[in-house]
C-alpha positions as CSV (number, residue, x, y, z in Angstrom):
1,M,0.8,-1.5,73.0
2,A,-3.0,-1.4,74.1
3,F,-4.8,-3.0,71.0
4,L,-8.8,-3.7,72.6
5,E,-9.4,-2.4,75.5
6,F,-12.2,-2.6,78.2
7,Y,-13.7,-0.3,80.2
8,H,-16.0,-0.8,83.5
9,I,-17.3,-3.4,82.3
10,T,-20.5,-4.6,83.7
11,K,-23.5,-7.5,82.9
12,R,-25.4,-8.7,84.9
13,F,-28.5,-11.4,83.9
14,P,-31.6,-12.5,85.7
15,G,-30.6,-12.5,89.7
16,V,-26.7,-12.8,88.9
17,L,-24.1,-10.6,88.3
18,A,-21.8,-11.6,86.0
19,L,-18.8,-8.7,85.3
20,D,-18.8,-6.1,87.7
21,D,-16.8,-2.8,87.0
22,V,-14.0,-5.3,85.0
23,S,-10.7,-3.0,83.7
24,V,-8.7,-4.9,80.9
25,S,-6.3,-3.9,78.5
26,V,-4.8,-6.1,75.6
27,E,-1.9,-5.8,73.4
28,L,-1.8,-5.5,69.7
29,G,-0.6,-9.3,68.2
30,T,-0.2,-10.8,71.8
31,C,-2.3,-14.0,72.7
32,H,-4.2,-13.1,76.2
33,A,-5.4,-15.8,78.4
34,L,-8.3,-14.8,80.5
35,I,-8.6,-17.4,83.5
36,G,-11.4,-18.1,86.9
37,E,-13.4,-20.4,87.9
38,N,-16.9,-21.1,86.6
39,G,-19.0,-18.2,87.0
40,A,-16.1,-15.7,87.0
41,G,-16.8,-13.9,84.3
42,K,-14.6,-14.8,81.4
43,S,-16.7,-16.3,78.5
44,T,-18.6,-13.1,79.1
45,L,-16.6,-10.6,78.7
46,G,-15.3,-12.5,75.7
47,K,-18.8,-12.7,74.4
48,I,-19.5,-9.0,74.6
49,L,-16.3,-8.7,72.2
50,A,-17.6,-11.0,69.8
51,G,-21.0,-9.3,70.1
52,V,-23.0,-11.8,72.0
53,Y,-24.1,-10.1,74.6
54,T,-23.9,-6.4,75.5
55,A,-22.6,-4.5,78.6
56,D,-25.0,-2.7,80.9
57,A,-22.3,0.0,81.3
58,G,-18.0,0.8,80.5
59,E,-16.9,0.7,77.3
60,L,-14.9,-1.1,74.7
61,H,-12.0,0.6,72.8
62,F,-11.1,-1.0,69.7
63,D,-7.8,0.2,68.3
64,G,-8.1,3.6,69.8
65,R,-11.6,3.9,69.6
66,A,-14.9,3.5,71.3
67,V,-17.2,1.3,69.5
68,R,-20.6,-0.9,71.0
69,L,-20.8,-4.2,69.1
70,A,-24.5,-5.4,69.6
71,T,-25.1,-8.4,67.4
72,P,-22.0,-10.7,65.9
73,L,-22.2,-9.5,62.8
74,E,-21.3,-6.1,63.9
75,A,-18.3,-7.7,66.0
76,R,-17.2,-10.0,62.6
77,T,-17.6,-6.7,60.5
78,L,-14.9,-4.8,62.9
79,G,-13.1,-7.7,62.9
80,V,-13.4,-9.8,65.6
81,A,-14.4,-14.1,65.1
82,M,-15.2,-16.2,68.3
83,V,-14.5,-19.7,68.3
84,H,-17.1,-21.3,71.3
85,Q,-17.0,-23.9,73.7
86,E,-20.8,-24.9,73.2
87,L,-20.7,-25.5,69.5
88,A,-23.3,-24.5,67.0
89,F,-24.1,-26.0,63.6
90,C,-26.5,-26.8,61.3
91,S,-26.0,-30.8,61.7
92,N,-28.2,-31.1,58.3
93,L,-25.7,-29.2,56.8
94,S,-22.0,-29.9,55.6
95,V,-19.4,-28.7,56.7
96,A,-18.4,-26.5,53.1
97,E,-22.2,-24.6,53.8
98,N,-21.9,-24.6,57.5
99,L,-18.2,-22.4,56.9
100,C,-19.1,-20.1,54.6
101,L,-23.1,-20.0,55.6
102,G,-23.1,-16.7,57.0
103,D,-21.9,-15.2,52.8
104,L,-22.4,-18.2,51.0
105,P,-21.1,-17.8,47.1
106,R,-23.8,-17.6,44.2
107,N,-23.7,-17.9,41.1
108,W,-25.0,-15.0,38.1
109,L,-28.7,-17.2,37.9
110,G,-28.5,-16.0,42.1
111,W,-28.1,-20.3,42.8
112,I,-25.2,-21.5,45.4
113,D,-22.4,-21.7,43.6
114,R,-21.4,-25.6,44.7
115,A,-17.8,-25.6,43.0
116,E,-16.8,-22.3,44.3
117,L,-18.7,-23.1,48.3
118,H,-16.8,-26.3,47.9
119,R,-13.0,-24.2,47.1
120,Q,-13.6,-21.5,49.8
121,A,-14.5,-23.9,52.5
122,S,-11.1,-26.2,51.7
123,E,-9.3,-22.9,51.8
124,R,-10.5,-22.7,55.2
125,L,-9.9,-26.0,56.4
126,A,-6.5,-26.1,55.0
127,S,-5.5,-22.8,56.5
128,I,-5.3,-24.6,59.9
129,N,-4.3,-28.2,58.5
130,A,-7.4,-29.9,59.0
131,S,-7.9,-32.9,56.8
132,I,-11.8,-33.3,57.0
133,D,-13.8,-33.4,53.7
134,P,-16.0,-30.2,53.2
135,D,-18.6,-32.8,51.4
136,A,-19.6,-34.4,54.8
137,L,-22.3,-33.2,57.1
138,I,-21.4,-31.8,60.2
139,S,-23.8,-34.8,62.2
140,S,-20.9,-37.7,60.9
141,L,-17.8,-35.4,62.9
142,S,-16.7,-36.1,66.1
143,T,-16.7,-33.4,68.4
144,G,-13.1,-32.4,68.1
145,Q,-13.4,-32.5,64.1
146,E,-16.4,-29.9,64.4
147,Q,-14.0,-27.5,66.9
148,L,-11.9,-27.4,64.1
149,V,-13.9,-26.3,61.6
150,Q,-15.2,-23.5,64.0
151,I,-11.7,-22.8,64.5
152,A,-11.6,-22.9,61.0
153,A,-14.0,-20.6,60.4
154,A,-13.1,-17.8,63.1
155,V,-9.5,-17.8,60.7
156,G,-11.2,-17.8,57.5
157,T,-12.8,-14.2,58.4
158,G,-9.7,-12.5,57.8
159,A,-10.3,-11.8,61.2
160,Q,-8.4,-8.8,63.8
161,V,-9.1,-10.2,67.0
162,I,-10.2,-14.2,68.0
163,V,-11.7,-15.1,70.8
164,M,-11.1,-19.2,71.9
165,D,-13.3,-20.4,75.0
166,E,-12.1,-23.9,75.6
167,P,-10.9,-24.0,72.2
168,T,-9.3,-27.9,73.3
169,S,-11.2,-29.3,75.8
170,S,-13.0,-31.8,72.9
171,L,-9.1,-32.2,70.9
172,S,-6.7,-35.1,70.9
173,L,-3.4,-34.4,71.2
174,G,-2.6,-34.4,67.6
175,E,-5.0,-31.6,66.6
176,M,-3.8,-29.6,70.5
177,R,-0.4,-29.1,69.3
178,E,-2.2,-28.5,65.8
179,L,-3.6,-26.0,67.2
180,F,-1.2,-24.1,69.7
181,R,1.0,-24.2,65.9
182,L,-1.6,-22.7,64.7
183,V,-1.7,-19.9,67.7
184,R,1.9,-19.1,67.4
185,E,1.8,-18.6,63.5
186,L,-1.5,-15.9,64.2
187,K,0.8,-14.2,66.9
188,V,2.9,-14.0,64.3
189,R,0.8,-12.8,61.4
190,G,-0.4,-9.6,64.3
191,I,-4.0,-11.5,65.1
192,T,-4.8,-10.9,68.8
193,I,-5.7,-13.8,70.7
194,I,-8.2,-13.5,73.2
195,Y,-7.5,-17.4,74.7
196,V,-10.3,-18.8,77.8
197,S,-8.7,-21.8,79.3
198,H,-9.0,-23.6,83.1
199,R,-6.0,-25.9,81.7
200,M,-3.4,-24.1,82.7
201,E,-0.2,-25.8,80.7
202,E,-2.1,-24.0,78.2
203,L,-1.7,-20.5,79.0
204,F,1.8,-20.8,80.1
205,A,3.1,-22.7,77.1
206,L,0.6,-20.4,74.6
207,C,0.5,-17.3,76.2
208,D,1.6,-13.5,77.0
209,N,-0.1,-12.0,79.5
210,I,-2.8,-13.4,82.1
211,T,-6.0,-12.1,83.8
212,V,-7.7,-13.4,86.6
213,L,-11.4,-12.9,87.1
214,R,-13.3,-14.3,90.2
215,D,-16.9,-13.5,90.5
216,G,-16.8,-11.7,88.1
217,R,-14.2,-8.6,89.2
218,H,-10.6,-8.2,87.9
219,V,-8.0,-9.6,90.6
220,A,-5.0,-8.5,88.1
221,T,-3.2,-8.7,84.8
222,E,-0.1,-9.8,84.7
223,A,2.8,-11.3,82.0
224,I,3.4,-15.0,82.2
225,A,7.7,-14.5,82.8
226,A,6.2,-12.5,86.0
227,T,4.1,-15.5,87.6
228,T,3.7,-18.9,88.4
229,P,0.6,-21.6,88.7
230,Q,0.8,-21.6,91.8
231,R,0.0,-17.6,92.5
232,V,-2.8,-18.1,89.4
233,V,-4.4,-20.8,90.9
234,A,-4.6,-18.5,94.7
235,Q,-5.8,-16.0,92.7
236,M,-8.3,-17.7,91.2
237,I,-10.0,-18.9,94.2
238,G,-8.8,-16.4,97.0
239,R,-6.9,-18.9,98.8
240,E,-4.1,-22.0,98.2
241,L,-5.5,-25.0,96.8
242,L,-4.6,-28.0,99.5
243,V,-4.1,-31.0,97.1
244,Q,-4.2,-34.6,99.5
245,N,-3.8,-38.3,99.0
246,P,-7.5,-39.3,98.4
247,A,-8.4,-40.9,102.2
248,H,-10.0,-43.9,99.7
249,L,-6.6,-45.3,99.0
250,I,-6.0,-46.3,102.4
251,K,-8.4,-49.0,102.4
252,T,-9.0,-52.5,101.6
253,P,-10.8,-52.3,98.3
254,G,-14.2,-55.3,99.1
255,E,-16.4,-57.0,97.0
256,V,-16.4,-56.8,93.5
257,K,-19.3,-54.6,92.1
258,L,-18.6,-54.8,88.6
259,R,-17.1,-57.5,86.1
260,V,-16.9,-57.5,82.5
261,H,-16.8,-60.3,80.8
262,S,-15.4,-60.2,77.3
263,L,-17.5,-57.3,76.0
264,D,-17.0,-56.9,71.9
265,N,-18.3,-54.5,69.1
266,P,-15.6,-55.2,65.9
267,K,-16.9,-51.5,64.9
268,H,-15.4,-49.8,68.2
269,F,-13.5,-52.5,70.8
270,S,-12.8,-55.7,71.1
271,N,-12.4,-58.4,73.8
272,V,-12.9,-56.1,76.7
273,S,-12.7,-57.4,80.0
274,F,-12.3,-56.0,83.4
275,E,-13.7,-55.6,87.1
276,V,-14.3,-52.7,89.7
277,R,-13.9,-53.5,93.4
278,A,-16.4,-51.8,95.6
279,G,-14.4,-48.5,97.6
280,E,-12.2,-48.1,94.6
281,I,-11.9,-45.8,91.1
282,V,-10.6,-47.7,88.4
283,G,-9.0,-45.5,85.6
284,M,-9.3,-45.8,81.6
285,A,-6.4,-44.2,79.8
286,G,-6.2,-44.0,76.0
287,L,-6.1,-41.3,73.0
288,V,-9.0,-40.0,71.5
289,G,-10.2,-43.3,69.4
290,A,-9.8,-45.7,71.4
291,G,-12.9,-46.9,72.5
292,R,-13.3,-46.2,76.3
293,S,-16.9,-44.0,76.0
294,E,-18.0,-46.9,74.0
295,V,-17.2,-49.3,76.4
296,A,-18.9,-47.1,79.1
297,Q,-22.0,-47.0,77.1
298,A,-22.1,-50.6,76.2
299,I,-22.1,-51.5,79.4
300,L,-24.9,-49.5,80.5
301,G,-26.6,-50.6,77.9
302,L,-27.0,-48.6,75.2
303,D,-25.0,-50.2,72.5
304,P,-27.5,-52.8,71.1
305,Q,-24.0,-54.3,68.7
306,A,-22.1,-55.2,71.4
307,Q,-21.6,-59.0,72.8
308,G,-20.4,-59.9,76.0
309,A,-21.5,-59.7,79.8
310,V,-22.0,-57.5,82.5
311,D,-22.4,-58.3,86.4
312,V,-23.3,-56.6,88.5
313,Q,-22.2,-57.7,92.0
314,G,-22.5,-61.0,90.8
315,K,-25.8,-61.0,89.3
316,R,-26.2,-61.2,85.5
317,L,-27.3,-57.8,83.6
318,T,-29.6,-58.8,81.0
319,A,-27.9,-57.8,77.5
320,Q,-28.6,-54.4,76.1
321,S,-30.6,-53.3,78.7
322,I,-30.8,-50.0,80.0
323,D,-33.5,-51.1,82.8
324,S,-31.7,-53.8,83.8
325,A,-28.0,-51.7,84.2
326,L,-30.1,-48.5,86.1
327,A,-32.4,-51.5,88.3
328,A,-28.7,-53.0,89.1
329,G,-27.9,-49.7,90.4
330,I,-25.0,-48.9,87.6
331,G,-25.1,-45.0,86.6
332,L,-22.7,-42.6,84.0
333,L,-22.1,-39.2,83.7
334,P,-21.3,-38.7,79.8
335,E,-18.6,-37.0,78.2
336,D,-20.5,-34.6,76.5
337,R,-22.9,-32.8,79.8
338,K,-25.3,-31.0,76.9
339,R,-25.8,-33.5,74.8
340,Q,-26.3,-37.1,77.3
341,G,-26.0,-35.9,80.6
342,L,-28.5,-32.7,80.6
343,V,-31.9,-31.6,79.5
344,L,-31.0,-28.2,79.2
345,G,-34.2,-27.0,78.5
346,L,-35.3,-28.6,81.8
347,N,-34.2,-26.6,85.3
348,C,-32.0,-27.7,87.7
349,R,-34.1,-29.5,90.1
350,E,-35.9,-31.5,87.2
351,N,-32.7,-33.0,86.0
352,T,-31.7,-33.4,89.0
353,S,-34.3,-35.5,90.0
354,L,-34.6,-37.4,86.6
355,A,-32.8,-40.3,87.3
356,A,-34.5,-40.9,90.5
357,L,-38.1,-40.5,89.0
358,P,-39.1,-44.2,90.3
359,L,-38.0,-43.8,93.3
360,L,-40.4,-40.3,94.1
361,T,-43.3,-41.5,92.6
362,V,-46.5,-43.0,93.6
363,A,-49.6,-43.9,91.6
364,G,-47.9,-42.1,88.2
365,W,-47.9,-38.7,90.7
366,V,-44.3,-36.9,91.6
367,Q,-43.4,-36.6,94.9
368,R,-42.4,-32.9,95.1
369,G,-42.1,-32.6,99.0
370,Q,-39.3,-35.5,98.7
371,E,-38.4,-34.7,94.9
372,K,-37.2,-31.0,96.6
373,S,-35.5,-32.6,99.9
374,L,-33.6,-34.8,97.5
375,V,-32.6,-32.0,95.8
376,K,-31.5,-29.6,98.6
377,K,-28.9,-32.3,99.6
378,F,-27.5,-33.2,96.9
379,S,-27.5,-29.7,95.6
380,A,-26.0,-28.9,98.5
381,R,-23.4,-31.4,98.6
382,L,-21.7,-30.8,95.4
383,R,-22.4,-27.0,95.9
384,V,-24.3,-26.1,93.0
385,K,-24.2,-22.1,92.7
386,T,-27.9,-21.4,90.7
387,P,-30.5,-18.3,92.0
388,S,-32.8,-21.2,92.7
389,S,-33.5,-24.9,91.9
390,E,-36.2,-23.7,89.3
391,T,-33.1,-22.3,87.4
392,C,-33.2,-23.3,83.2
393,V,-30.1,-25.9,83.6
394,S,-28.9,-23.8,80.1
395,T,-27.7,-20.7,82.0
396,L,-25.3,-21.9,84.4
397,S,-21.7,-22.2,83.9
398,G,-19.9,-25.1,82.9
399,G,-19.1,-26.3,86.2
400,N,-22.6,-25.9,88.1
401,Q,-24.1,-28.6,85.0
402,Q,-21.5,-30.4,85.6
403,K,-22.4,-30.9,89.0
404,I,-26.0,-31.3,88.6
405,A,-25.7,-33.7,85.3
406,L,-23.6,-36.1,88.6
407,A,-26.3,-34.9,91.2
408,K,-28.4,-36.9,89.2
409,W,-26.5,-40.1,89.6
410,L,-26.2,-39.3,93.4
411,A,-30.0,-38.8,93.8
412,R,-30.5,-42.4,92.0
413,D,-28.1,-44.1,94.9
414,C,-26.3,-45.9,92.7
415,G,-23.3,-48.6,93.7
416,V,-21.6,-48.7,90.4
417,L,-20.7,-45.0,88.9
418,I,-18.5,-45.2,85.3
419,V,-17.7,-40.7,85.0
420,D,-16.5,-39.9,81.4
421,E,-14.4,-36.5,81.4
422,P,-15.9,-35.9,85.0
423,T,-13.7,-32.4,85.1
424,R,-14.0,-31.6,81.2
425,G,-13.8,-27.6,80.4
426,I,-14.7,-27.0,84.3
427,D,-12.0,-24.9,86.3
428,V,-9.6,-26.1,89.2
429,G,-11.6,-25.3,92.1
430,A,-14.7,-27.0,90.4
431,K,-11.9,-30.0,89.5
432,A,-10.7,-30.3,93.3
433,E,-14.5,-29.9,94.4
434,I,-15.1,-33.4,92.2
435,Y,-12.6,-35.0,92.9
436,H,-13.4,-34.7,96.5
437,L,-16.6,-35.6,96.1
438,L,-15.1,-39.3,94.0
439,D,-13.1,-39.2,96.7
440,E,-16.0,-39.9,100.0
441,L,-18.1,-42.1,97.0
442,A,-15.3,-44.3,97.3
443,G,-14.9,-44.1,100.3
444,E,-18.2,-45.1,101.1
445,G,-18.3,-48.1,98.8
446,C,-19.5,-46.4,95.5
447,A,-17.6,-49.0,92.2
448,I,-16.1,-45.8,89.9
449,L,-14.5,-46.6,86.9
450,M,-12.9,-43.1,85.8
451,I,-12.9,-42.6,82.1
452,S,-10.6,-39.3,81.8
453,S,-8.1,-37.8,79.0
454,E,-6.3,-36.2,81.7
455,L,-3.0,-38.6,82.8
456,P,-2.3,-36.4,85.9
457,E,-5.9,-37.1,87.5
458,L,-6.2,-40.9,87.0
459,I,-3.0,-40.6,88.6
460,G,-3.7,-38.8,91.5
461,L,-7.7,-40.5,92.3
462,C,-7.4,-44.0,91.0
463,T,-5.8,-47.9,92.1
464,R,-4.9,-48.7,89.2
465,I,-5.8,-47.9,85.2
466,L,-6.8,-49.1,82.4
467,V,-5.4,-49.0,79.3
468,M,-6.9,-49.1,76.2
469,R,-4.9,-48.7,72.3
470,E,-7.4,-49.2,69.1
471,G,-10.7,-51.1,71.1
472,L,-8.2,-53.1,73.2
473,V,-7.0,-52.7,77.3
474,V,-3.6,-53.2,76.2
475,G,-2.3,-52.9,79.8
476,E,-3.4,-51.8,83.5
477,V,-1.5,-50.1,86.4
478,P,-0.8,-50.6,89.4
479,R,-0.3,-47.4,91.6
480,V,2.8,-48.3,92.5
481,D,3.8,-47.9,88.9
482,F,2.1,-45.2,87.9
483,S,3.7,-42.4,85.3
484,E,3.1,-40.2,82.5
485,A,5.1,-42.1,80.0
486,R,4.4,-45.6,81.1
487,L,1.1,-44.3,80.5
488,M,1.7,-42.7,77.1
489,E,4.3,-45.6,75.8
490,L,0.9,-48.1,76.3
491,M,-1.9,-45.5,75.0
492,A,0.4,-44.9,71.5
493,G,2.0,-48.2,71.4
494,V,5.5,-47.0,71.7
495,S,6.5,-50.4,74.5
496,S,6.0,-53.7,73.8
497,E,7.2,-54.5,77.4
498,A,3.7,-56.4,79.3
499,A,2.1,-54.4,81.4
């Protein structure tokens, strides 16, 4: 039966109609998927339910009665909790303090009861089998651990409805399996899950029903058993998604553009050596904690502890010098676009031109005409959807933010590009556009190192794949030998076969 109902929901933001007369019914004790391209309105719909946003028109019915949720506190009181895609914690507080922040236990004197605080936090973490120290500072946790703390906070409120917005975007394989087990257990308890994700395999493994949104409008709601991934993709983007062999693969790679010699940091990686040629995309696979992102940062000169050498087109870079790396034409699209890839307080124009400012500056003044022309060129090439180049980048969808973070390096005209999880948290349409762009860049002679946890995209795009495990490069797999099974064997260390 319908437990939760959205009736003709409309929501506008400046210059954007985020939701346009959307009606959806959700059954009690089910996992209901919301899917659509970035900007389709799925997260907005979830946030209206969680009291983060208020609808401009329409009604929300909860267990047969109309409700209007103006704040997250009102939603929580009603029994709605949300696991946000963008993690929001007080980084200077402990895990326990963050978990109980809305209702800190106090003793008879009015002081915070530390023992009870620790007990409640431990109980909430244990409810999802998360092995995290309640007394650890949030700032000391990995992104995946932070995501688990947020899930524990939602489950710990005793919510009847939990909205999960891209809950696996930063989780390891083991953490994902634990989340899936938890979702199934919550359904058995009668809890209703609204599950927002771009990962089709998750939705078909976990969800009972699926709602597709496109451009803020409701397209379809169907039982998972009655549809297919191909049908859902076509509904999302309004067309069939054509998958073609990358054009750069038919060309012979050129000269070596990036050569890494014996790169070493005892805490993260050891004796890492490889090369990337002009016109090829070299993949880097590995489990969370294998050291892939740390290697990328060391190449760009961001790791003062790293030892070893990096050559670009035969020229040795100054050790631990980001200026030397940038001058040589290395660009890095980082794993976390929010914290490392963008300046959220700046607009789209300022973020896009940020890395190219030295090339646009004369006598200390930025040449605005050249800047706007450059921004217009790359915004058009990447099909960035934004009301204006002066729009604050923090208001854009995840896919458009990722495009801006990538456009910044294209504007710099980098000959060597390192992309770390380039499609994390973006929809299939935006993924296809980024795949096409990387293929184009390689075809134009760019040397690309692609770090990804999604094996299908590495297999689809790369000429060869390096595999890291526990800080070591344990294998290099040529394209003719690509298979997910082979890569997983090397990543997990379950095969002694030499690569």
